[in-house]
N, C-alpha and C positions, 0 to 999 in steps of 0.2 A: 024223804027227798034226797037225791043224790048231789048234794050242794058241793061246789068246788071248796077245796080246803081254806082258800083265802077268805072264805066267808063262814067258815066253821065245819065244813065237811070233812070227811077222811080223804086223805091223799091218794090219790091212784096208785102210788108206788112208795113203800117205807125201805125197801132194800136199797142199800147203795149200788151203783153202777160200777164196773171194775174200776180198781184203783189204779192211779199212774203217779210216777213211771212204775214199770214193770222190771223186775229184776230177778235174778237167781245165781246160781254158783258161779255162773261164767263171769259175772261182774266182779264176783269176790276173787276168784282166780286171778283175773288181770290185774285188779288193783293190788294184789300181793304181789304180782309180778313188777308191778311199777315200784312199790315200794322197796323190794329187794335190789333194784336196779341201781338205787342211789343217784340216779340220773332223772332228777324230778322236774326239771325246767326244759331249757332249750336243747334240741338235739336228742331227745328221748326217742328210743327204737319204736315204742308204741305210738307215738306221734307220727313217724315217718310211715308206719305201716298202715294207720288209718288214712293218712293223705292221700296214699296210693291207692287203698282200697275204695275210699269215697269218690276219687276222681273217677275211678272205673264204674262206679255205681251210678254215678250222674254222667256218664259219657262224656267226660271232659279229659283233656290232656293233664291239667294240673288242678290241685285242690292244697290250699294252705290254710292251716287251723289259725284262729285268733281268739281273743277273749271273750266276744259276744257277736250277736248279729249286727248290732249297732254299730261295733268297732269294725266289722268286716264292711259296712255300707261305707264308712269314713275312709278306710284304707284303700277300697277298690276305686273310688271316686278320684282320689290322690293319685294311684298308680295307673289310671287311664289317663291322666294329664290335664284334669280341670282345673282351672285358674280360678282366684277371686274375680266375681263380676261375670262369670258365664252362667248362663241360664240353663237349668236343668227342668225338665217337664216330668211331674208326678202325678199319680192320683190324688185328688182330696179324700179318697175314701182308702185310708191305710193307717198302719201304725204310725205313731209320731215320729219315730227315728228314721223314717224314709226322708222326712223333712230336716230334721235338727241335724243329721250327719252331713247333710248338704250344707246347711247354714253354718255350722262350723267351720267350714272351709271357705266361707266368704262367697260361696255361690248364690244365685239367685234362684229361688223356688218359685216355679210357676204350676198352678193347679190346673188339672185336667178333669173332666167329667168322666162318668164311668158308664159302660154299657149297660142299660137296664136289664138285660137277660143274664149275664155273666157276673156283674159287679166288679169286673176288671177294665183297666182303663180304656178307654174310648178312642180308638186311632183316628176316627174323624175328628174329634175335637183336638187331640194332639196336633193334627195337620194344620188347623186353624190357629194354633198358638204359635207356631215356630216363626221365629225372626233371626235376623243375621246373629245375633247373641246365644241363640239357642246351640248347646253343644252336646247335649246328652238327653236320652229319655231314659225314665226308670220304671218299666212296666213292673206291677207287683201281681204276683200270682197268688191272689187272695184266696185263702181257705185251703189252699193246695191246688187250685185249678188254673193252669196256664192262661195267660193272656193270649190276645190274637197275635200270635208270634209272626204269620205270615205277612198281616198287613202292616206290623211294627218295623218288621225287619227292611221291607221293601221301602217304608218312609225313611228309616235311617239310612239306608244306602243312597237313596235320592236325594236326600238332604245332607249327607256326608256326617252324619251324627253317631256319636258314640251310644251304645244300649248297655245299661247295667240292669240286670234281671234281679230284682228283689224277690227270692225264691225263700225266704224265711220260713214259709210255712208249706213249702212244695217239695220235700224230700221225695225223691222218686217220680215225681209228675212228669209226664210227657205229652209232648206237643208232635203229633204226626210221628210216633215212634222214637222221637229223639228227646232224651231227658232235659229238663230245664237247668239253667246254669250254664250250659254248654252252647247256648244258640246265640246270645249276644256276645259282646265284648269280654263280658264276666259276669259272674253272677255270686249272690251271697246267700248264705244260710245261716240259720240260729239253731243252737242246740240248747235252747232255754228249757226251764223244767217241764212246760206244758208240750214241747213240741215232740214230732213223731220219732224223732231220735234225738236224745237229750243225754246231757252230763250234768245238768243244773244250770249251768251256764257256758257259753262258747259260741264260737262261730266257725264259719270257713268261706273262704272266696275260691270259686272256680273259674277256670279261664282256659283257652286253648292256645294263648299268646305266652310266649315264653319270656317276652319282654315285661308284660304285666306281672307275671308270676314272680320274677327276679323282683322288679319293684316292690311287690306285696311283701315278699320274704323279707327285704330291708326295712319296709315302713312299719311291721309289725314288730320288729326288732330294733328298735332305736337307730334306723339309718345304718346298721352295720351292712357290709356286702356278705353274700354267701361265703366267700372265702377272704382270708385276712385276719389281721390282728384283732383281738377282742376290743379293744379300746379305738379301733379305727371307725369313724363313722362319716360317711361319704354323702349323706343326705340327711334332711330335716326327717327324723321319725319318732316312733311312739313305742313304749312298751305295752303292747297289746298280745302279748303271748299267752299261750294257755300251758297248763302243766300236763305231766305225764300222767297223773290221777285221772284227770278229765279224759285224755284220750283212751285210757284203758276202759273207762266205762263206754265211751263212745263205739271202741272197737266190739265190744260185746252187744251193744244196741244194734249197731248195723248189722250184725249176724242175725238178730231176731226180726230184721226189718221186713223182709220179704214175706213171711209169714203174717207178720200183723198187717202188712197193706192189704194181703188177701182178704183178711177179716174184715179190714174197714171198708173194701169194696163190696162185701157181701151185707154187711150192716147198712149201707148206704142204699143199695138195691131194695133191700126190706123196706127201709124208711121211705123211699121213693114211692113204692107201691101202695104202702100204707097211707101217706099223707096225700097223695094226689085224689084220693077218694073224699077228702073233706073240702067241702065248698068253702073258699074263702083261704085255704092254705095251698101253697102252690110251690113244690120243690123247682130249683133252678134248671131252666132248660139246658138241655145236653147239646153237645157240639161234637160232631164225630171226629174232628180234628185232635179233639183232646183224647188221646189213645190211653192216659192214666191220670186220674185226677187223685191226689195224695191224700183228700180228706182229712185235712187238718182240722177242719170244721165242716159241719153238715149245716148248710144254710137254706132256708126256706122262706118264703114270702108270706106275709101276714097282711091279709086285707080287713081293716077296722070295720068296713062297712056290713062285712058279714058277720061281725061280732058285736051287733048294737052300737057300733062306733066306740068301742072299748080301746082307748089308747095303747099303743105299742108297749109302751113302759108299763101299763098295768096287766095288760096281757102275759109279759114275759115275768112279772112277780107272781102273777096267778100259775103260771106253769110250773114256777120255781116252787111255790107252795105245795104243788101236787107230786114232789120229788124227782123232778126232770131238770137236771143240770141244763141250764141255758142262759143266755145273755142276749142284750139289745145291740151289742156290736159297736162298731166304732162311731164317734162323733166325727162330722166333718173337721179337717185340719183348721180350716178358717174360723173355727169356731174358738180357738186356743187365742187368748189375747197377746201371747208372746210370740207367735207364729204370724208370717205375712196374711194380708187382709185378702178377700175375694168377694165378688159378688157370689150369692148362692148358686151352686149348680144344680139343675133341676133333678138328675139322676141321682146324685149324691145325697141330695136332701130326701127324697123319697126313700132310698134305701135306709138311710140312718134314722130318720124321723118317724116313719109309717111301716116300712116293710120288714126289712131284714131281721131275722130271728136266728140266732147262732146256738148250735149244739156242738159241746166239745167231742174230739175226735175218740177219747176213750170210751164214750157211750157207744160209738159204732162196734166196739170189740165185744158187746154183750150178746147173748142169744136172742133169737128172734122173739121168743116169749116175753122177754124183759123189753124189747123195744116195742112191743105191742101197747105197753103201758103209756107211750108217748100220744098215739091217736086218741087212745081212750081218756087222756087227760085233756087235750084239746077240745074233744067233743062235749066232755062234761062242761068246760068252761063256756063253751059256745051256747050250750043249752040254758045257761044262767048268766050270760054276759049283762044282760040288763040289770041285774041286781048286784053286780060287783061296784062299789064305791069308785068313782073317778079321782 
């Protein structure tokens, strides 16, 4: 009997999926260039080059590097002029830094529900949450899928709200042909180890506003102005700088990005076709306005009812035992005792507790034959779901 590995059977796959990060001689070459420059911190030429190229890549006028995606959120909110007591609306289904960066600045976080088909912030729910204290919306382009930027931008303009795009997972993603991070007032990106473009740790803020860009430059560099003496500090800022070594790696990674984007697109199409044939498994619905999904994650919906009511947590553990990298994804932000409380939000609850299963981006870089192990593993779990201990 072909039992699932979690109850003693052989795993569907023993070979590893492509390793991540990917690097080659180009990273080594640029790292040596950074080393030999003896300009390892602020003002490095590789940093300036990456900022220029990344701004072009994201269709933005400006891109400014900083130490992490979390720092980017904090810097951007401050640069956009938000003040303690201002309300910002964020999805409750996102990485914790979307909330903590706002709380660090004394802002009040208000949780919005998500759209059940995209898992991005619900514009309708956002609209119902706006008060006279609301100053900004932070849509999160989760998994690399752009939020509904038409509805959100219209709402922001109607209510005179700022918009900060949390594009930490969305390098190269497009909404109606325009890349994210250049649609709102500002956008942020992460270059953490797992991200599609990475240097281990790092972040960036994109914007089309010269005023915001100048403030970002100063805030990340201890309040210094772009021009002036080194020990002149005109505003309250932080040391959230990045190093020339990180910029060197980022430049090499950015050169690889277009081909890797193409491969992820292909891998996602293959998985869509394979998984939509399985009763109880549903790829997220497509939206024609999303002209490019970054595919930092491949997310599908899991229906426990089609798997003998096997809880999502156990399904994920069973799939991992089959040799398939996956996770259960985010908990709702209001689950954390140190974050603001909220009544449960129905779509967030369903995604986090029951439905959403995440597969990391590097799996999508595999060949079709390797991706075929995923539906094979799911079908095996389904056949024997009633035997898997709860």
